[in-house]
PQR file with spaces between the fields and no chain letter, atoms N, CA, C, O and H, PARSE charges and radii, in Angstrom:
ATOM       1  N    MET     1      15.658  -74.203  -59.849 -0.4000 1.5000
ATOM       2  CA   MET     1      14.724  -73.236  -59.286 -0.0000 2.0000
ATOM       3  C    MET     1      13.775  -72.797  -60.409  0.5500 1.7000
ATOM       4  O    MET     1      14.197  -72.552  -61.539 -0.5500 1.4000
ATOM       5  N    SER     2      12.516  -72.707  -60.078 -0.4000 1.5000
ATOM       6  CA   SER     2      11.513  -72.337  -61.078 -0.0000 2.0000
ATOM       7  C    SER     2      11.559  -70.836  -61.361  0.5500 1.7000
ATOM       8  O    SER     2      12.137  -70.060  -60.599 -0.5500 1.4000
ATOM       9  H    SER     2      12.172  -72.906  -59.160  0.4000 1.0000
ATOM      10  N    LEU     3      10.946  -70.455  -62.455 -0.4000 1.5000
ATOM      11  CA   LEU     3      10.892  -69.043  -62.838 -0.0000 2.0000
ATOM      12  C    LEU     3      10.118  -68.230  -61.806  0.5500 1.7000
ATOM      13  O    LEU     3      10.491  -67.099  -61.496 -0.5500 1.4000
ATOM      14  H    LEU     3      10.477  -71.085  -63.074  0.4000 1.0000
ATOM      15  N    GLY     4       9.047  -68.804  -61.278 -0.4000 1.5000
ATOM      16  CA   GLY     4       8.267  -68.115  -60.249 -0.0000 2.0000
ATOM      17  C    GLY     4       9.069  -67.871  -58.992  0.5500 1.7000
ATOM      18  O    GLY     4       8.937  -66.820  -58.365 -0.5500 1.4000
ATOM      19  H    GLY     4       8.745  -69.723  -61.530  0.4000 1.0000
ATOM      20  N    ALA     5       9.906  -68.836  -58.613 -0.4000 1.5000
ATOM      21  CA   ALA     5      10.767  -68.658  -57.435 -0.0000 2.0000
ATOM      22  C    ALA     5      11.795  -67.562  -57.683  0.5500 1.7000
ATOM      23  O    ALA     5      12.120  -66.794  -56.778 -0.5500 1.4000
ATOM      24  H    ALA     5      10.013  -69.689  -59.123  0.4000 1.0000
ATOM      25  N    ARG     6      12.305  -67.490  -58.905 -0.4000 1.5000
ATOM      26  CA   ARG     6      13.263  -66.418  -59.229 -0.0000 2.0000
ATOM      27  C    ARG     6      12.599  -65.048  -59.170  0.5500 1.7000
ATOM      28  O    ARG     6      13.207  -64.079  -58.716 -0.5500 1.4000
ATOM      29  H    ARG     6      12.041  -68.114  -59.640  0.4000 1.0000
ATOM      30  N    VAL     7      11.349  -64.968  -59.630 -0.4000 1.5000
ATOM      31  CA   VAL     7      10.615  -63.702  -59.551 -0.0000 2.0000
ATOM      32  C    VAL     7      10.367  -63.345  -58.081  0.5500 1.7000
ATOM      33  O    VAL     7      10.439  -62.175  -57.705 -0.5500 1.4000
ATOM      34  H    VAL     7      10.855  -65.755  -60.000  0.4000 1.0000
ATOM      35  N    GLY     8      10.077  -64.350  -57.253 -0.4000 1.5000
ATOM      36  CA   GLY     8       9.897  -64.114  -55.825 -0.0000 2.0000
ATOM      37  C    GLY     8      11.160  -63.604  -55.170  0.5500 1.7000
ATOM      38  O    GLY     8      11.107  -62.712  -54.324 -0.5500 1.4000
ATOM      39  H    GLY     8      10.018  -65.300  -57.558  0.4000 1.0000
ATOM      40  N    ARG     9      12.293  -64.159  -55.551 -0.4000 1.5000
ATOM      41  CA   ARG     9      13.571  -63.660  -55.011 -0.0000 2.0000
ATOM      42  C    ARG     9      13.845  -62.233  -55.471  0.5500 1.7000
ATOM      43  O    ARG     9      14.374  -61.417  -54.717 -0.5500 1.4000
ATOM      44  H    ARG     9      12.336  -64.883  -56.238  0.4000 1.0000
ATOM      45  N    LEU    10      13.483  -61.946  -56.707 -0.4000 1.5000
ATOM      46  CA   LEU    10      13.613  -60.585  -57.209 -0.0000 2.0000
ATOM      47  C    LEU    10      12.761  -59.627  -56.379  0.5500 1.7000
ATOM      48  O    LEU    10      13.204  -58.528  -56.044 -0.5500 1.4000
ATOM      49  H    LEU    10      13.054  -62.609  -57.320  0.4000 1.0000
ATOM      50  N    ALA    11      11.545  -60.044  -56.048 -0.4000 1.5000
ATOM      51  CA   ALA    11      10.656  -59.214  -55.233 -0.0000 2.0000
ATOM      52  C    ALA    11      11.262  -58.965  -53.862  0.5500 1.7000
ATOM      53  O    ALA    11      11.231  -57.840  -53.362 -0.5500 1.4000
ATOM      54  H    ALA    11      11.186  -60.937  -56.320  0.4000 1.0000
ATOM      55  N    ALA    12      11.812  -60.008  -53.252 -0.4000 1.5000
ATOM      56  CA   ALA    12      12.426  -59.853  -51.931 -0.0000 2.0000
ATOM      57  C    ALA    12      13.632  -58.922  -51.987  0.5500 1.7000
ATOM      58  O    ALA    12      13.797  -58.064  -51.121 -0.5500 1.4000
ATOM      59  H    ALA    12      11.837  -60.922  -53.658  0.4000 1.0000
ATOM      60  N    GLY    13      14.461  -59.088  -52.989 -0.4000 1.5000
ATOM      61  CA   GLY    13      15.621  -58.216  -53.147 -0.0000 2.0000
ATOM      62  C    GLY    13      15.234  -56.776  -53.404  0.5500 1.7000
ATOM      63  O    GLY    13      15.873  -55.849  -52.906 -0.5500 1.4000
ATOM      64  H    GLY    13      14.327  -59.785  -53.693  0.4000 1.0000
ATOM      65  N    LEU    14      14.188  -56.596  -54.181 -0.4000 1.5000
ATOM      66  CA   LEU    14      13.710  -55.250  -54.487 -0.0000 2.0000
ATOM      67  C    LEU    14      13.196  -54.555  -53.232  0.5500 1.7000
ATOM      68  O    LEU    14      13.485  -53.379  -53.008 -0.5500 1.4000
ATOM      69  H    LEU    14      13.668  -57.349  -54.586  0.4000 1.0000
ATOM      70  N    VAL    15      12.432  -55.281  -52.411 -0.4000 1.5000
ATOM      71  CA   VAL    15      11.914  -54.695  -51.170 -0.0000 2.0000
ATOM      72  C    VAL    15      13.059  -54.309  -50.243  0.5500 1.7000
ATOM      73  O    VAL    15      13.062  -53.212  -49.686 -0.5500 1.4000
ATOM      74  H    VAL    15      12.198  -56.236  -52.593  0.4000 1.0000
ATOM      75  N    ILE    16      14.027  -55.198  -50.073 -0.4000 1.5000
ATOM      76  CA   ILE    16      15.163  -54.897  -49.204 -0.0000 2.0000
ATOM      77  C    ILE    16      15.942  -53.701  -49.734  0.5500 1.7000
ATOM      78  O    ILE    16      16.340  -52.822  -48.970 -0.5500 1.4000
ATOM      79  H    ILE    16      14.024  -56.089  -50.526  0.4000 1.0000
ATOM      80  N    GLY    17      16.160  -53.672  -51.049 -0.4000 1.5000
ATOM      81  CA   GLY    17      16.895  -52.561  -51.644 -0.0000 2.0000
ATOM      82  C    GLY    17      16.177  -51.225  -51.521  0.5500 1.7000
ATOM      83  O    GLY    17      16.797  -50.213  -51.195 -0.5500 1.4000
ATOM      84  H    GLY    17      15.837  -54.387  -51.670  0.4000 1.0000
ATOM      85  N    LEU    18      14.880  -51.217  -51.778 -0.4000 1.5000
ATOM      86  CA   LEU    18      14.128  -49.961  -51.708 -0.0000 2.0000
ATOM      87  C    LEU    18      13.973  -49.464  -50.273  0.5500 1.7000
ATOM      88  O    LEU    18      14.021  -48.259  -50.026 -0.5500 1.4000
ATOM      89  H    LEU    18      14.376  -52.039  -52.043  0.4000 1.0000
ATOM      90  N    LEU    19      13.786  -50.383  -49.329 -0.4000 1.5000
ATOM      91  CA   LEU    19      13.732  -49.955  -47.927 -0.0000 2.0000
ATOM      92  C    LEU    19      15.090  -49.449  -47.459  0.5500 1.7000
ATOM      93  O    LEU    19      15.172  -48.484  -46.698 -0.5500 1.4000
ATOM      94  H    LEU    19      13.747  -51.362  -49.530  0.4000 1.0000
ATOM      95  N    GLY    20      16.151  -50.102  -47.914 -0.4000 1.5000
ATOM      96  CA   GLY    20      17.496  -49.620  -47.599 -0.0000 2.0000
ATOM      97  C    GLY    20      17.757  -48.247  -48.192  0.5500 1.7000
ATOM      98  O    GLY    20      18.372  -47.396  -47.549 -0.5500 1.4000
ATOM      99  H    GLY    20      16.084  -50.885  -48.532  0.4000 1.0000
ATOM     100  N    LEU    21      17.296  -48.028  -49.409 -0.4000 1.5000
ATOM     101  CA   LEU    21      17.437  -46.718  -50.042 -0.0000 2.0000
ATOM     102  C    LEU    21      16.723  -45.647  -49.232  0.5500 1.7000
ATOM     103  O    LEU    21      17.249  -44.551  -49.039 -0.5500 1.4000
ATOM     104  H    LEU    21      16.796  -48.719  -49.932  0.4000 1.0000
ATOM     105  N    TYR    22      15.514  -45.969  -48.757 -0.4000 1.5000
ATOM     106  CA   TYR    22      14.762  -45.024  -47.932 -0.0000 2.0000
ATOM     107  C    TYR    22      15.535  -44.684  -46.656  0.5500 1.7000
ATOM     108  O    TYR    22      15.636  -43.520  -46.268 -0.5500 1.4000
ATOM     109  H    TYR    22      15.087  -46.860  -48.915  0.4000 1.0000
ATOM     110  N    LEU    23      16.077  -45.719  -46.012 -0.4000 1.5000
ATOM     111  CA   LEU    23      16.818  -45.488  -44.768 -0.0000 2.0000
ATOM     112  C    LEU    23      18.078  -44.660  -45.010  0.5500 1.7000
ATOM     113  O    LEU    23      18.422  -43.800  -44.200 -0.5500 1.4000
ATOM     114  H    LEU    23      15.996  -46.665  -46.327  0.4000 1.0000
ATOM     115  N    VAL    24      18.755  -44.912  -46.105 -0.4000 1.5000
ATOM     116  CA   VAL    24      19.961  -44.137  -46.420 -0.0000 2.0000
ATOM     117  C    VAL    24      19.597  -42.691  -46.728  0.5500 1.7000
ATOM     118  O    VAL    24      20.238  -41.768  -46.224 -0.5500 1.4000
ATOM     119  H    VAL    24      18.475  -45.611  -46.764  0.4000 1.0000
ATOM     120  N    LEU    25      18.579  -42.489  -47.544 -0.4000 1.5000
ATOM     121  CA   LEU    25      18.177  -41.119  -47.878 -0.0000 2.0000
ATOM     122  C    LEU    25      17.704  -40.369  -46.634  0.5500 1.7000
ATOM     123  O    LEU    25      18.019  -39.192  -46.454 -0.5500 1.4000
ATOM     124  H    LEU    25      18.058  -43.238  -47.953  0.4000 1.0000
ATOM     125  N    ARG    26      16.958  -41.045  -45.790 -0.4000 1.5000
ATOM     126  CA   ARG    26      16.404  -40.402  -44.593 -0.0000 2.0000
ATOM     127  C    ARG    26      17.473  -40.197  -43.522  0.5500 1.7000
ATOM     128  O    ARG    26      17.557  -39.123  -42.927 -0.5500 1.4000
ATOM     129  H    ARG    26      16.702  -42.001  -45.936  0.4000 1.0000
ATOM     130  N    GLY    27      18.287  -41.217  -43.277 -0.4000 1.5000
ATOM     131  CA   GLY    27      19.248  -41.155  -42.177 -0.0000 2.0000
ATOM     132  C    GLY    27      20.535  -40.440  -42.522  0.5500 1.7000
ATOM     133  O    GLY    27      21.000  -39.598  -41.753 -0.5500 1.4000
ATOM     134  H    GLY    27      18.220  -42.089  -43.761  0.4000 1.0000
ATOM     135  N    VAL    28      21.116  -40.756  -43.658 -0.4000 1.5000
ATOM     136  CA   VAL    28      22.430  -40.209  -44.000 -0.0000 2.0000
ATOM     137  C    VAL    28      22.310  -38.858  -44.695  0.5500 1.7000
ATOM     138  O    VAL    28      22.982  -37.894  -44.328 -0.5500 1.4000
ATOM     139  H    VAL    28      20.738  -41.440  -44.283  0.4000 1.0000
ATOM     140  N    ALA    29      21.453  -38.804  -45.695 -0.4000 1.5000
ATOM     141  CA   ALA    29      21.344  -37.574  -46.480 -0.0000 2.0000
ATOM     142  C    ALA    29      20.380  -36.565  -45.866  0.5500 1.7000
ATOM     143  O    ALA    29      20.408  -35.388  -46.228 -0.5500 1.4000
ATOM     144  H    ALA    29      20.908  -39.587  -45.994  0.4000 1.0000
ATOM     145  N    GLY    30      19.528  -37.006  -44.946 -0.4000 1.5000
ATOM     146  CA   GLY    30      18.590  -36.096  -44.297 -0.0000 2.0000
ATOM     147  C    GLY    30      17.438  -35.657  -45.181  0.5500 1.7000
ATOM     148  O    GLY    30      16.851  -34.600  -44.951 -0.5500 1.4000
ATOM     149  H    GLY    30      19.505  -37.962  -44.653  0.4000 1.0000
ATOM     150  N    VAL    31      17.106  -36.452  -46.192 -0.4000 1.5000
ATOM     151  CA   VAL    31      15.999  -36.124  -47.087 -0.0000 2.0000
ATOM     152  C    VAL    31      14.684  -36.376  -46.361  0.5500 1.7000
ATOM     153  O    VAL    31      14.482  -37.445  -45.785 -0.5500 1.4000
ATOM     154  H    VAL    31      17.583  -37.311  -46.379  0.4000 1.0000
ATOM     155  N    SER    32      13.800  -35.402  -46.391 -0.4000 1.5000
ATOM     156  CA   SER    32      12.505  -35.553  -45.753 -0.0000 2.0000
ATOM     157  C    SER    32      11.437  -35.726  -46.823  0.5500 1.7000
ATOM     158  O    SER    32      11.273  -34.876  -47.698 -0.5500 1.4000
ATOM     159  H    SER    32      13.963  -34.534  -46.860  0.4000 1.0000
ATOM     160  N    PHE    33      10.719  -36.831  -46.742 -0.4000 1.5000
ATOM     161  CA   PHE    33       9.652  -37.100  -47.694 -0.0000 2.0000
ATOM     162  C    PHE    33       8.321  -36.517  -47.244  0.5500 1.7000
ATOM     163  O    PHE    33       7.413  -36.357  -48.060 -0.5500 1.4000
ATOM     164  H    PHE    33      10.852  -37.521  -46.031  0.4000 1.0000
ATOM     165  N    GLY    34       8.192  -36.202  -45.984 -0.4000 1.5000
ATOM     166  CA   GLY    34       6.908  -35.777  -45.447 -0.0000 2.0000
ATOM     167  C    GLY    34       6.017  -36.993  -45.262  0.5500 1.7000
ATOM     168  O    GLY    34       6.371  -38.101  -45.665 -0.5500 1.4000
ATOM     169  H    GLY    34       8.930  -36.332  -45.321  0.4000 1.0000
ATOM     170  N    VAL    35       4.881  -36.785  -44.664 -0.4000 1.5000
ATOM     171  CA   VAL    35       3.985  -37.905  -44.386 -0.0000 2.0000
ATOM     172  C    VAL    35       3.418  -38.484  -45.678  0.5500 1.7000
ATOM     173  O    VAL    35       3.438  -39.701  -45.866 -0.5500 1.4000
ATOM     174  H    VAL    35       4.592  -35.885  -44.337  0.4000 1.0000
ATOM     175  N    THR    36       2.918  -37.643  -46.562 -0.4000 1.5000
ATOM     176  CA   THR    36       2.331  -38.152  -47.800 -0.0000 2.0000
ATOM     177  C    THR    36       3.387  -38.772  -48.708  0.5500 1.7000
ATOM     178  O    THR    36       3.112  -39.766  -49.379 -0.5500 1.4000
ATOM     179  H    THR    36       2.901  -36.655  -46.410  0.4000 1.0000
ATOM     180  N    GLY    37       4.568  -38.212  -48.738 -0.4000 1.5000
ATOM     181  CA   GLY    37       5.632  -38.784  -49.556 -0.0000 2.0000
ATOM     182  C    GLY    37       6.059  -40.146  -49.058  0.5500 1.7000
ATOM     183  O    GLY    37       6.271  -41.061  -49.854 -0.5500 1.4000
ATOM     184  H    GLY    37       4.791  -37.404  -48.193  0.4000 1.0000
ATOM     185  N    ALA    38       6.187  -40.295  -47.745 -0.4000 1.5000
ATOM     186  CA   ALA    38       6.570  -41.585  -47.175 -0.0000 2.0000
ATOM     187  C    ALA    38       5.475  -42.620  -47.397  0.5500 1.7000
ATOM     188  O    ALA    38       5.764  -43.767  -47.735 -0.5500 1.4000
ATOM     189  H    ALA    38       6.014  -39.552  -47.098  0.4000 1.0000
ATOM     190  N    LEU    39       4.221  -42.221  -47.208 -0.4000 1.5000
ATOM     191  CA   LEU    39       3.125  -43.159  -47.441 -0.0000 2.0000
ATOM     192  C    LEU    39       3.045  -43.573  -48.907  0.5500 1.7000
ATOM     193  O    LEU    39       2.789  -44.739  -49.206 -0.5500 1.4000
ATOM     194  H    LEU    39       3.986  -41.288  -46.933  0.4000 1.0000
ATOM     195  N    THR    40       3.259  -42.644  -49.807 -0.4000 1.5000
ATOM     196  CA   THR    40       3.265  -42.961  -51.230 -0.0000 2.0000
ATOM     197  C    THR    40       4.418  -43.898  -51.573  0.5500 1.7000
ATOM     198  O    THR    40       4.242  -44.839  -52.347 -0.5500 1.4000
ATOM     199  H    THR    40       3.467  -41.696  -49.564  0.4000 1.0000
ATOM     200  N    TYR    41       5.588  -43.651  -51.006 -0.4000 1.5000
ATOM     201  CA   TYR    41       6.770  -44.480  -51.239 -0.0000 2.0000
ATOM     202  C    TYR    41       6.514  -45.914  -50.774  0.5500 1.7000
ATOM     203  O    TYR    41       6.780  -46.864  -51.510 -0.5500 1.4000
ATOM     204  H    TYR    41       5.731  -42.886  -50.377  0.4000 1.0000
ATOM     205  N    PHE    42       5.998  -46.070  -49.555 -0.4000 1.5000
ATOM     206  CA   PHE    42       5.759  -47.409  -49.019 -0.0000 2.0000
ATOM     207  C    PHE    42       4.600  -48.102  -49.727  0.5500 1.7000
ATOM     208  O    PHE    42       4.630  -49.320  -49.901 -0.5500 1.4000
ATOM     209  H    PHE    42       5.782  -45.298  -48.957  0.4000 1.0000
ATOM     210  N    ALA    43       3.595  -47.360  -50.132 -0.4000 1.5000
ATOM     211  CA   ALA    43       2.483  -47.951  -50.876 -0.0000 2.0000
ATOM     212  C    ALA    43       2.953  -48.449  -52.240  0.5500 1.7000
ATOM     213  O    ALA    43       2.523  -49.507  -52.699 -0.5500 1.4000
ATOM     214  H    ALA    43       3.571  -46.370  -49.990  0.4000 1.0000
ATOM     215  N    SER    44       3.829  -47.693  -52.884 -0.4000 1.5000
ATOM     216  CA   SER    44       4.339  -48.131  -54.184 -0.0000 2.0000
ATOM     217  C    SER    44       5.209  -49.378  -54.027  0.5500 1.7000
ATOM     218  O    SER    44       5.175  -50.259  -54.886 -0.5500 1.4000
ATOM     219  H    SER    44       4.179  -46.834  -52.511  0.4000 1.0000
ATOM     220  N    ILE    45       5.988  -49.470  -52.946 -0.4000 1.5000
ATOM     221  CA   ILE    45       6.769  -50.675  -52.684 -0.0000 2.0000
ATOM     222  C    ILE    45       5.829  -51.864  -52.483  0.5500 1.7000
ATOM     223  O    ILE    45       6.079  -52.950  -53.007 -0.5500 1.4000
ATOM     224  H    ILE    45       6.016  -48.754  -52.248  0.4000 1.0000
ATOM     225  N    LEU    46       4.766  -51.663  -51.736 -0.4000 1.5000
ATOM     226  CA   LEU    46       3.801  -52.727  -51.473 -0.0000 2.0000
ATOM     227  C    LEU    46       3.131  -53.203  -52.759  0.5500 1.7000
ATOM     228  O    LEU    46       2.988  -54.407  -52.972 -0.5500 1.4000
ATOM     229  H    LEU    46       4.563  -50.781  -51.311  0.4000 1.0000
ATOM     230  N    VAL    47       2.722  -52.280  -53.609 -0.4000 1.5000
ATOM     231  CA   VAL    47       2.055  -52.639  -54.866 -0.0000 2.0000
ATOM     232  C    VAL    47       3.022  -53.364  -55.791  0.5500 1.7000
ATOM     233  O    VAL    47       2.653  -54.368  -56.401 -0.5500 1.4000
ATOM     234  H    VAL    47       2.838  -51.302  -53.437  0.4000 1.0000
ATOM     235  N    LEU    48       4.245  -52.877  -55.905 -0.4000 1.5000
ATOM     236  CA   LEU    48       5.237  -53.513  -56.761 -0.0000 2.0000
ATOM     237  C    LEU    48       5.571  -54.913  -56.276  0.5500 1.7000
ATOM     238  O    LEU    48       5.696  -55.835  -57.082 -0.5500 1.4000
ATOM     239  H    LEU    48       4.544  -52.062  -55.409  0.4000 1.0000
ATOM     240  N    THR    49       5.718  -55.081  -54.974 -0.4000 1.5000
ATOM     241  CA   THR    49       6.012  -56.400  -54.412 -0.0000 2.0000
ATOM     242  C    THR    49       4.852  -57.362  -54.648  0.5500 1.7000
ATOM     243  O    THR    49       5.063  -58.512  -55.033 -0.5500 1.4000
ATOM     244  H    THR    49       5.617  -54.332  -54.319  0.4000 1.0000
ATOM     245  N    ALA    50       3.639  -56.897  -54.419 -0.4000 1.5000
ATOM     246  CA   ALA    50       2.466  -57.753  -54.644 -0.0000 2.0000
ATOM     247  C    ALA    50       2.377  -58.165  -56.111  0.5500 1.7000
ATOM     248  O    ALA    50       2.068  -59.318  -56.412 -0.5500 1.4000
ATOM     249  H    ALA    50       3.467  -55.963  -54.106  0.4000 1.0000
ATOM     250  N    ALA    51       2.644  -57.242  -57.017 -0.4000 1.5000
ATOM     251  CA   ALA    51       2.603  -57.569  -58.447 -0.0000 2.0000
ATOM     252  C    ALA    51       3.647  -58.631  -58.797  0.5500 1.7000
ATOM     253  O    ALA    51       3.356  -59.551  -59.562 -0.5500 1.4000
ATOM     254  H    ALA    51       2.896  -56.305  -56.773  0.4000 1.0000
ATOM     255  N    LEU    52       4.851  -58.516  -58.249 -0.4000 1.5000
ATOM     256  CA   LEU    52       5.894  -59.498  -58.538 -0.0000 2.0000
ATOM     257  C    LEU    52       5.568  -60.855  -57.925  0.5500 1.7000
ATOM     258  O    LEU    52       5.791  -61.885  -58.560 -0.5500 1.4000
ATOM     259  H    LEU    52       5.087  -57.769  -57.628  0.4000 1.0000
ATOM     260  N    VAL    53       5.047  -60.871  -56.712 -0.4000 1.5000
ATOM     261  CA   VAL    53       4.710  -62.140  -56.069 -0.0000 2.0000
ATOM     262  C    VAL    53       3.588  -62.840  -56.825  0.5500 1.7000
ATOM     263  O    VAL    53       3.669  -64.045  -57.067 -0.5500 1.4000
ATOM     264  H    VAL    53       4.865  -60.034  -56.196  0.4000 1.0000
ATOM     265  N    PHE    54       2.549  -62.114  -57.200 -0.4000 1.5000
ATOM     266  CA   PHE    54       1.456  -62.725  -57.947 -0.0000 2.0000
ATOM     267  C    PHE    54       1.901  -63.160  -59.341  0.5500 1.7000
ATOM     268  O    PHE    54       1.410  -64.161  -59.862 -0.5500 1.4000
ATOM     269  H    PHE    54       2.482  -61.136  -57.003  0.4000 1.0000
ATOM     270  N    THR    55       2.817  -62.424  -59.942 -0.4000 1.5000
ATOM     271  CA   THR    55       3.369  -62.834  -61.233 -0.0000 2.0000
ATOM     272  C    THR    55       4.149  -64.133  -61.085  0.5500 1.7000
ATOM     273  O    THR    55       4.037  -65.023  -61.928 -0.5500 1.4000
ATOM     274  H    THR    55       3.217  -61.611  -59.518  0.4000 1.0000
ATOM     275  N    GLY    56       4.936  -64.250  -60.021 -0.4000 1.5000
ATOM     276  CA   GLY    56       5.671  -65.483  -59.767 -0.0000 2.0000
ATOM     277  C    GLY    56       4.755  -66.669  -59.560  0.5500 1.7000
ATOM     278  O    GLY    56       5.012  -67.752  -60.088 -0.5500 1.4000
ATOM     279  H    GLY    56       5.026  -63.527  -59.336  0.4000 1.0000
ATOM     280  N    LYS    57       3.691  -66.480  -58.801 -0.4000 1.5000
ATOM     281  CA   LYS    57       2.727  -67.569  -58.586 -0.0000 2.0000
ATOM     282  C    LYS    57       2.038  -67.941  -59.896  0.5500 1.7000
ATOM     283  O    LYS    57       1.819  -69.120  -60.173 -0.5500 1.4000
ATOM     284  H    LYS    57       3.482  -65.601  -58.373  0.4000 1.0000
ATOM     285  N    TYR    58       1.701  -66.946  -60.690 -0.4000 1.5000
ATOM     286  CA   TYR    58       1.065  -67.192  -61.988 -0.0000 2.0000
ATOM     287  C    TYR    58       1.999  -67.992  -62.900  0.5500 1.7000
ATOM     288  O    TYR    58       1.569  -68.940  -63.557 -0.5500 1.4000
ATOM     289  H    TYR    58       1.879  -65.988  -60.464  0.4000 1.0000
ATOM     290  N    LEU    59       3.280  -67.606  -62.936 -0.4000 1.5000
ATOM     291  CA   LEU    59       4.242  -68.311  -63.779 -0.0000 2.0000
ATOM     292  C    LEU    59       4.428  -69.748  -63.323  0.5500 1.7000
ATOM     293  O    LEU    59       4.551  -70.645  -64.157 -0.5500 1.4000
ATOM     294  H    LEU    59       3.629  -66.836  -62.403  0.4000 1.0000
ATOM     295  N    ASP    60       4.450  -69.986  -62.022 -0.4000 1.5000
ATOM     296  CA   ASP    60       4.598  -71.353  -61.520 -0.0000 2.0000
ATOM     297  C    ASP    60       3.394  -72.212  -61.882  0.5500 1.7000
ATOM     298  O    ASP    60       3.549  -73.410  -62.118 -0.5500 1.4000
ATOM     299  H    ASP    60       4.350  -69.258  -61.344  0.4000 1.0000
ATOM     300  N    ARG    61       2.223  -71.643  -61.931 -0.4000 1.5000
ATOM     301  CA   ARG    61       1.034  -72.414  -62.303 -0.0000 2.0000
ATOM     302  C    ARG    61       0.968  -72.671  -63.794  0.5500 1.7000
ATOM     303  O    ARG    61       0.511  -73.733  -64.216 -0.5500 1.4000
ATOM     304  H    ARG    61       2.097  -70.670  -61.739  0.4000 1.0000
ATOM     305  N    ARG    62       1.415  -71.721  -64.599 -0.4000 1.5000
ATOM     306  CA   ARG    62       1.247  -71.815  -66.043 -0.0000 2.0000
ATOM     307  C    ARG    62       2.385  -72.535  -66.758  0.5500 1.7000
ATOM     308  O    ARG    62       2.153  -73.185  -67.777 -0.5500 1.4000
ATOM     309  H    ARG    62       1.786  -70.858  -64.256  0.4000 1.0000
ATOM     310  N    LEU    63       3.596  -72.434  -66.250 -0.4000 1.5000
ATOM     311  CA   LEU    63       4.742  -73.031  -66.934 -0.0000 2.0000
ATOM     312  C    LEU    63       5.018  -74.435  -66.399  0.5500 1.7000
ATOM     313  O    LEU    63       4.764  -74.716  -65.228 -0.5500 1.4000
ATOM     314  H    LEU    63       3.784  -71.906  -65.422  0.4000 1.0000
ATOM     315  N    PRO    64       5.534  -75.312  -67.252 -0.5600 1.5000
ATOM     316  CA   PRO    64       5.860  -76.661  -66.781  0.2800 2.0000
ATOM     317  C    PRO    64       7.081  -76.624  -65.860  0.5500 1.7000
ATOM     318  O    PRO    64       7.914  -75.721  -65.941 -0.5500 1.4000
ATOM     319  N    ASP    65       7.166  -77.620  -64.990 -0.4000 1.5000
ATOM     320  CA   ASP    65       8.317  -77.741  -64.095 -0.0000 2.0000
ATOM     321  C    ASP    65       9.520  -78.208  -64.908  0.5500 1.7000
ATOM     322  O    ASP    65       9.445  -79.241  -65.574 -0.5500 1.4000
ATOM     323  H    ASP    65       6.490  -78.354  -64.924  0.4000 1.0000
ATOM     324  N    LEU    66      10.616  -77.478  -64.868 -0.4000 1.5000
ATOM     325  CA   LEU    66      11.774  -77.758  -65.725 -0.0000 2.0000
ATOM     326  C    LEU    66      12.855  -78.562  -65.023  0.5500 1.7000
ATOM     327  O    LEU    66      14.009  -78.520  -65.449 -0.5500 1.4000
ATOM     328  H    LEU    66      10.677  -76.639  -64.326  0.4000 1.0000
ATOM     329  N    ARG    67      12.533  -79.280  -63.985 -0.4000 1.5000
ATOM     330  CA   ARG    67      13.562  -80.071  -63.279 -0.0000 2.0000
ATOM     331  C    ARG    67      13.978  -81.263  -64.031  0.5500 1.7000
ATOM     332  O    ARG    67      14.830  -82.019  -63.566 -0.5500 1.4000
ATOM     333  H    ARG    67      11.596  -79.314  -63.639  0.4000 1.0000
């Protein structure tokens, strides 16, 4: 598996983990983020995921295939 694919898997795991954290905090603990807090939380997840995906694509283009 290439380094870019590993970064992509990291991005997918991070998104699942952070969304799960939100659901646990909201559903089980009853934490209320409010509208702006929830939008900020989801926007930060989106930006972080996009950065990791683009980093993975960049690494796949720049690094040689190690198969």
